[in-house]
N, C-alpha and C positions, 0 to 999 in steps of 0.2 A: 882227525876229521870230526867236525861237530855233528851231532845228531839232534833231532827235535827235542828229546827229553832234556838234553844238556841246555838247550836254549831256554826252555821253560824254567829250569833251575836258576839260571843266571837272571832271568827277568823277574823272578820272585823276590830278589834282594832289593827291595824298594828303598832301603836306606843307603844304597850305594849310588852316589851322584854320577858315577862314571859308567853306569850300565849302558846307556845309549851309545857311548863311545865304544864300549866293548862289542856291542851288537854290530855296529858299523864295521869295525875291524873284522869281526867274524864273517860278516857278509862279503867283504872284499876278498877274504881268504877263500871262501867257497867259490866265489865267482871266478877266481884265478885257478881253480882246480883243473888238473890235466884231463879230468873226465869230461870236461866241457869243450875239449878240442874237437871241433866239428869235422875236421878233416881226417880223423883217425880211421874210421871204417871205410873211407872212400879212396884214400891215396896210399895207404900202407900196402907194402908188398906181401905182408903176411896175411893169412886168412883170418879175418876178424868177423866174428858173428855180429851181424848188424842188429839182430834182436837183442843179443846180450849187451851190446854197447848201448842200445836204447834203454835197457833196463837201468843201467847206471845213470843215464840221463834223467830218468824219472826219479831215481833216488836222490840225485843231486837237486833236482827241482823241488822236491818236498822239503829238503833242508833249507834251501834258499827262501821258499815261500814262508816257512816257519819264522825265519829271522826277519824277513820283511814285515811280517805281520806284527812283530814286537817293536819295530822301529818307529819312533815318533816322526822323525824327519830323515829322509834318505837323500844324501847329496846327489845332485843332478848326474854327475859322471858315473856314480854307482847305479843309479836308477836306469841309465842308458844301458849299462851292462846287463842289468836284470831284464830289461825289455828284450835285449838281444837273445838272452837265454830262452825266454818264453817263446820268442819267434822261432828260433831254431828248433826247439822241441816240437812245436807245431809243424814246422816244415818237414822234419823227418817223419813225423807221424802221418801226415796227410799226403806227402809227395814221395819221399824216398822209399818208405816201406811199401808203398803201393806199386812202385815201379823199380824193384831191386835190380833187374837185369840191365837197366840203363843208368846205373849210378855214375858211370864215367861222365855223363852229361852234367850231372849235378856237381860232381867233384870239381870239374874245370870251372864251372860257374861260381861255386863257393870260393875257390881259390882267388879268382879275380875280385869277387865281392868282398872278401876279407881284407884285401889290400886297400880297398876303397872305403872301408868302414870309418876311417878317420875323417873323411870328407863330410860325414853326416852328423857330426857331433852337435852342430847347431840346427839340425833339421829334426825330423821325428821318425817314428817307427814305420809309418805308412809309406814314406818315401823310400826307406831302406828296403821294405818288402817289395815295392813296385820295381825298384832297381834290380833286385834279385830275379823276380819273375819275368820281367821284360827280357833280361839276358837269357834266361832258359828258353823262352819262346822263340828267340832269334838265333839260338845256337845251331850251327850247321849240322851237328850230329843229330839233332832232333828231326831235322828235315829229311834225313836219310831213312827214318823209320817208316813203317806202314802208316797209312792215314788214320786207321783206327787207333793205333798206339799213340800217335801224335795227339789225337783228340782226347785220349784218356789222360795223358800227362797234363795237357792244358786244363782239363777239367779238375784234375787233382790240385793244380796250382791255384785255380779259382776257388776251390773249396777251402784251401789253406788261407787264401786272402780273406774270405768271409769269416773264417774262424778267428783270424787276427783282429778283425773289426769287432767281433762280438766279445772277445776276451779282454781286449785292451781299451776299447772305448768305454765299456761299462765294467766297473769293478764294484760289485754289490750295488749300493745306492750312489756310488761316486762316479761322476762322469769325468773323463779326461778332456777338458775343454779345448786344449790345444789340438787334440786329434779330431774333435768334433768340428772345430773351425776349419781345419785342413780338409776335412771331408766335404763341408759346405762349399769351400772354394773349388775343389776338384770336381764335384758332382754337378753343381749348378752353373758354374761359370764357363763361358765360352770365350773369354778373353785370352789373348796369346801371352800376355805379360804376367802370368801367374808365377808365384815363387816355387810352387811344388810341381815342377815340370815332369819329373819322373812319374809321379802318381797320375797326373793328368794324361800323360802319354799312354800309360798302361790302361787306364779306364777307357780312353778313346779307342783302344783295340778291342774293347768288350762293350760296344755300344748296346748290344742286346740286353745287357744287365743294368743299364743306367736307371731304368724305371724302378727296379728293385732297390738300387742304392739310394735313389731319391726318397723312396718310402722309408727305408731304413734310417736315413739321416733325419727325416722329419720326426720319426718316432723317438729318436735320441733327443731332439730339441724339446719335445713335449714333456720331458722329464724335468726341465728347469722350472724356475719360478716364472710368474707371468711376465715381468719386465724383461727378463732374459729371453723368453720365448719370442716376445714381440720384436726385440732387437735383432734376433737372429733371423726371424722371418723377413724383416725389412731388408736385412743383408742379402737374403736369398733373392728377393724381388729386384734388388739392384743388379744382381749378377745374371739372373735368368733372362734370356732373350727370346727363346722359343719353347715354352713349356709344352709337354705332351698333355693329353687329356688326363692321364693317370697322375702326373706330377701336379697338375693344376688342382685336381680333386684333393690330393694330399695336402697341398698348401691351404686350400680353402678350409678343409677340416681342421688343420692346425690352427688357423685363425679362429675358428669356432671355439675350439677348446680354450685357447688363450683368452678369448673374451669371456668365456663362461667362468673362468677362474677369478674374474674381477669382483663379482658380486653374486649374492644369492637371490637378488630381486629379479624375478623372471622378466619383467617388462624391460628393465635395463639390459639384462642379458640378451633378450631378443633383439633390441636395437643394436647392441654391440655385435652380435653374431652376423646379422645381415648387413650392418654397416661395413664391417670388414670384408665380408664376402662380396658385397656389391662394389666396394672400392677396388678390390682386387680384380673382379670381373671387368669393370669398366677400364681399368688400367691396361689389362691384357688385350681387351678388344680394341682400344684406341691405338695400341702399339701394333695391331695387326697380327698378334701372336697366336690367337686362338681361332680355330675354325668353327663353323656352325655346329660341327659334331661335338665339340667341347661344350658349347652352350646346351646342346641337346642332353649331354651327359649330366650336366648340373640340373637341368629341368627334370630329368627322370629321377635323379637323386631326391630332389625336394618333393616331387610328387609321391614317390615311394614312402617318404617319411609321413606325409599327410595321410595316405591310405593306411599305413601301419598304425599310426597314432589313433585314428578313428576306430579301428577294429579293437585295438588294445583297450581303449577307453570304454567301449561297449561291453567287452567281455570281462574286464578286470576293474573293479572299483578302486582297489588300493593301488597307489603308485609303486608300492614295494612288493614285488612278486618275483618268482623265478622265471626269468626270461626263457630259459631252456624248456620249461614245461608248457609254454603256450604253443599249441599246435599251429596257430595261425602263422607264427614266425617262419615255419618250415614249409608252409603251403603257399598261401597267397603272396607273401612277401619274398619268396625265394628268388623269383625272377629279377627282382630289384637288387637284392642283397648280393647275389652271385654274378651280377653283370660285370663283364671285364672292365668297363669304363667307370665303374663305381667302387671297386674293391681292389685293394692292392695285392692281396694274397689269396683271393678266391676261397676264403673260409669265413666262418662266422666270427672270426677274431679280427676282421679288417676294420677300417675306419668307419664304414657305414654302421656296422654293428656297435662299434664303440660309442658312436654318437647317440644311437638309439638308447642304449643302456644308460648312458650318462644322463641324458635329459629326462628320460622316463623315470628313472629311479630317484633322481635328485629333485626334479620339479613336478613330476606327474605327467601322464600321457597326454593330457589336454594341452600341455605346453608346446608340444610339437606343432600342433595346428596353429597355435597363437604365433609361434615363431615364423612359420613359413607362410603366414598371411600378412606379413609385415609390408609396409608401404615401399620398402626398398625394391620389391619385385615389380618394377614398372617396365616390364620387357615387352616391347612392341616391335614387330617387324613390318616393313612396307607391304602393302596389300599385294603388290605385283610379285612378291617373293613367296606368296602363300602356298602356291601349288608345290613348289620344290621343298618347302619347309613345313609341309602340312602336319607331319608328325610332331615337329617341334612346337608349333603353335597350339596344337591340340592339348599339349601338356602344360605349356607355359602360360597361356592366356588367362587361365583361371586365377593367376596370382595378380592380375592387373586390377587395381581398385575400381576403375571405371567399369570393367567387365563384371566385377562382383556386384556393383550397384545395378547394372542392367539385369543381371541374373535374379537379383532380389525382386526387382520391379516386375519381371516376367512372372515370377512365382505368384505375386499378388494379382497380376492380370488374369491368370488362369482361374482365379476365384471371383473375377468380376470387378476388381478394383484397378482401374487403368490410370488413376491419378499419378501414382508414383512412376509408372512407366513413361507417361507423357512428360512429367517434370524432368526425369532423368535424361531422356533423349533430347529434349529441347536445350538442355544445358551442356550437351556434349561438346568437347573441344574438337576443332576441325582436324587436329592431328591424330584423333583416335581412329586407328585403322585395323583393329582386331577383326578378322573376318567373321561375318555373321554365321557362317556354318558352325562355328564353335558355340556360339550362343544357342543356336538351334539344337545342337547336339546335347548340350547341357540341359536344355529345356525338356527334351525328350526323356532324358534320364530322370528328371524330376517328376514328369507327368506319369511315368510308368513304373515308379518305385513301388506302387501297390496296384492291385487289381481293382480297387475301388476308385472310380473316377472322382475328381474333385468337383466342386460346385458347378452345376450345369450353367451353360450360357443361355440365359433367358432372353426372350425377345428384346427386353429393355437393354440388356448388356450388349446384344448384337447391334442394336441401334447406336449405342455409344461407340462401338468399334467402327461402325459405318461413318459416323460423324467425325471420328478421329481421323479416319482415312481421308475424308473430304477436306478436313482442315490442313492436311499435309499435302494438298494439291495433287492427289493421285487421280488421274483422269479415268483410268480403267480399273474397275474392281467388281467382283461378283456380287450378286444380290444374296444376302445372308439370311438363312432361315433356320430356326431351331428345329432339331429332330427329336423324336420321342425315344428312339432306340438308344439305350445306354452306351452300347459299343460305338455306334455311329457318332453319338454326341462327343465321346472322348476323342475320336479321331478328328472330328470337325473342330472341336475346341482347340486342338493342337494346331491344326492348319491355320485357323484364324489368328491365334496368338503368334505363330511363326510369321505369318504374313505381315502382321502389324509390326512386329519386332524387326523384320527384314527391312521394311520401308523406313521406319523411324530411325534406325541406327545408321542407315546408309544415306540419309537424305542429304548429307553434306559431302558425300564422296564423289558425286558426279554420275552415279549409276541409278538414280531414282527412277527414270523411265523404264530401264531394263528390269529393275526389280519389281516395279508395280505390275509389269506384264505377267509376273509369276502367278498373280491372282486370277488371271483369265486364261492362262496357257497351261493345260495339264501336262504337256511334255516338259516344259521348262520347270514346272513345279515338281514333277516327278524326278527329274535329274537333280534338282537342288535338294529335295527333302529325302530322297530315298536313302542316302547313307546315314541319315539320322534316325530312321524308323527303327523301333526296338524289335528285337528278335521275338519277344514274347507274343507279339501280335500274329506271327506266322502260324501259330498253333490254332488260331481261331478261324473257322470256316465261314466266310461271308460271301454271298452271291454278288455278282457284279451289279445287277440292277438295283440292289438296295443301297448302293453307294450314293454319295452326294452328287448333285449336279450344279454347275454354275449357271449364270444367266444365259450363257451362249449354248447351253445344252451339253457341255462336255461332262463326261463321267470320270470319276476317280476310280480307277480299276484296282483289282487286287495286286497287279504287278507293281503298281506304284507303292502300295502298302508294303 
């Protein structure tokens, strides 16, 4: 029997041209060892210690591993035997030893399995494993056991399957591409004419684990070079017909990393990132594969990145820093990072966190905001769907370039410059349907970012607003007068700007008369503006009679604020 030290002595003889031949012969001898007879502890009439037999398995495994490590090229038939030994070692460790009282179930199944092993010479290990496990789960003896015991055995089998994936798909830095391709086919394909039917059948019986396997497969793919990653992602997209939110996010992120590997130029990377993400998003949407919830997940994801990038940029000047040391990551951003629809493994090691670390450390935190303000995010929903998709629109609309232009114009309007606002809204496309409530909400956040109000609306500016409203053919509007009180001025300023914005942005949507009435109807104005009013104002005590009045004598009450 060869031992590791003997193998090392043989391999040290570099002047012997036949060393590799000797190693292969040694490997075949060990693989044919009687200690590897998997049926010995299960079918023998004599009492055989399972633990003792497993120790011999481990010893043999060490010897084989030593020889394989010294071999430059291992013949396919020998490699198949080696994989078989690895698989059976894991099987006994994860399944048999955990359920020793039911070894008869495994003995019968392994006997049938061993007779079928020749059929798998042209296949691969995953199919062999799936054949074995499917047989165990269907065994009549298993169904006679208590439900808890059945569940335990099935869980042991699944743990064994995952261990096979981890140990055989990745060997150090080397990927078994055949196994990866097999996994892609089985995990993502819904076609019936797949060649690896045993594996597909086994996975179909464990649909609750598909999301994990999709994530696992994508992580394997990301270890390849860029061209290979792109090729395999395209292969997945051809196979997948109905992706879940989790799998879609995973593929989206995989495309992001693949694009990032192409270039260190941030502008090019940004275009590639969102080009791939947008292409994938549109493809899935056009195929009817993704629900609005999936769109919402992507929107939350991108919004979370923007928020995170902003805070990192403000608190850390250098792009190279310890991510774990930043308390913001575990406070404000936690709700984004650990959301079930954004993260595959519910830890800070998931794809969301990977992307943050990668972009921030390589390109700097400001790059996140550049990337996710790209023109690719032209996400617009029909106005009639706004109510049911309110949360979605609230998050996504900020990435619309037209909305960004309006937001900028409104900011200038609060300081008395209405030229940009007027120019922006007059050039609006008739298809622009982002609900105005979003613009108003953003405007409130801008207005109340500080306790110091912006430039006051002077009588001259109020006159400009009044003329602007007249030019937009609004029949009903209140008489505007500047107030001296700073707090009232701030509220009044916001109401004026919101009113102007409301009318101008919706002038082409057919709601102009209804919206113009907001300016003279306190009830309508209250219903429309109340959700946008900041919490900060609630701490300030103001009497009703000091509030503004419109030309019809209506008062704006504290309830409205």
